[in-house]
C-alpha positions as CSV (number, residue, x, y, z in Angstrom):
1,M,2.9,6.4,17.9
2,S,4.2,9.6,17.7
3,A,6.8,8.6,20.6
4,I,8.0,5.7,18.3
5,L,8.6,8.2,15.4
6,G,10.1,10.6,17.6
7,V,12.5,8.1,18.9
8,T,13.0,7.0,15.4
9,A,14.1,10.4,14.2
10,L,17.1,10.1,16.8
11,G,18.6,7.3,15.1
12,G,21.1,9.5,13.1
13,C,22.4,10.9,16.3
14,G,25.3,9.9,18.2
15,G,28.7,8.3,16.9
16,G,28.7,4.8,15.2
17,G,30.2,1.9,16.9
18,M,29.4,-0.7,14.1
19,P,32.6,-2.0,12.6
20,T,32.8,-1.6,8.9
21,D,33.9,-5.1,8.3
22,Q,30.7,-7.0,7.6
23,Q,32.6,-10.2,8.1
24,S,31.9,-9.6,11.9
25,A,28.2,-10.3,11.5
26,G,27.0,-13.4,13.0
27,P,23.7,-15.1,13.7
28,A,20.9,-12.8,14.4
29,I,19.5,-12.3,18.0
30,D,18.2,-15.4,19.4
31,A,14.4,-14.4,19.2
32,P,12.1,-14.5,16.1
33,L,12.6,-11.4,14.1
34,E,8.9,-10.4,14.6
35,L,9.6,-10.4,18.3
36,A,13.0,-9.0,18.9
37,D,12.7,-5.7,20.8
38,C,15.1,-3.3,22.4
39,S,15.7,-5.6,25.5
40,D,17.1,-8.2,23.1
41,W,19.0,-5.5,21.4
42,N,20.8,-4.3,24.5
43,A,21.7,-8.0,25.9
44,A,23.0,-9.2,22.4
45,S,26.8,-9.2,21.3
46,L,28.2,-7.2,18.6
47,S,28.2,-10.1,16.3
48,E,24.4,-10.8,17.1
49,K,23.5,-7.2,16.6
50,L,25.1,-7.0,13.2
51,G,23.5,-10.4,12.1
52,T,20.2,-8.6,13.2
53,V,20.7,-5.7,11.2
54,R,21.6,-7.9,8.2
55,Q,18.6,-10.1,8.8
56,I,16.0,-7.0,9.0
57,R,17.6,-5.7,6.0
58,E,17.3,-8.9,3.9
59,T,13.6,-9.4,5.3
60,L,12.3,-6.0,4.8
61,G,14.1,-5.1,1.6
62,A,12.9,-8.4,-0.1
63,P,11.0,-7.9,-3.6
64,T,7.5,-6.6,-3.0
65,G,5.8,-8.8,-5.9
66,D,5.8,-5.7,-8.2
67,P,8.7,-6.2,-10.8
68,G,11.7,-4.2,-10.0
69,L,10.4,-3.0,-6.6
70,S,11.5,-3.9,-3.2
71,G,11.0,-2.8,0.2
72,A,12.7,0.3,1.6
73,T,16.1,-0.2,3.6
74,L,18.7,1.5,5.6
75,D,22.2,1.6,5.5
76,D,23.6,-1.1,7.6
77,Q,25.5,1.7,9.8
78,D,22.4,3.8,10.0
79,A,20.2,0.9,11.3
80,Y,23.0,0.0,13.8
81,D,23.0,3.6,15.2
82,L,19.2,3.8,15.1
83,F,18.8,0.8,17.3
84,E,21.8,1.9,19.5
85,S,20.0,5.5,20.1
86,A,16.4,4.2,20.3
87,C,17.1,1.3,22.6
88,E,19.3,3.3,25.1
89,E,16.3,4.5,27.3
90,D,14.7,1.9,29.5
91,L,11.2,3.0,28.4
92,A,12.1,1.5,24.8
93,R,12.7,-2.1,26.0
94,G,9.5,-3.4,24.4
95,F,10.0,-1.5,21.1
96,K,10.1,-4.0,18.2
97,L,13.2,-3.7,16.1
98,Y,11.6,-4.3,12.9
99,K,9.0,-1.8,13.4
100,L,11.6,0.9,14.3
101,Y,13.7,-0.1,11.2
102,A,10.5,-0.1,8.8
103,R,9.6,3.4,9.9
104,A,12.8,4.9,9.6
105,A,13.3,3.3,6.2
106,A,9.7,4.4,5.1
107,F,10.7,7.9,5.8
108,G,14.3,7.7,4.1
109,G,16.2,6.7,7.0
110,P,17.8,8.9,9.9
111,P,18.2,12.6,9.1
């Protein structure tokens, strides 16, 4: 688990390659959200990556059942940078995207 947290901490490093125009977001990666991993991320088009970031944010940021509370989310740019950085290494190919996202969001996002 510490390896995943260490990789998650790297999410804020590096430049951002995500376009600021959210109209570029298309359908998410062609894998169930709970199964999408770094291999899927690396094989995806930019449009699919943006759609996946949006889908994860909408799913994990949904209302929790307590009035006025919702799940923790990241800025879409931060989430994109997190996945780009965390999925760069071959050893990360099996890391689940939603788990990387949830852990980063729970700790307030990338540094």
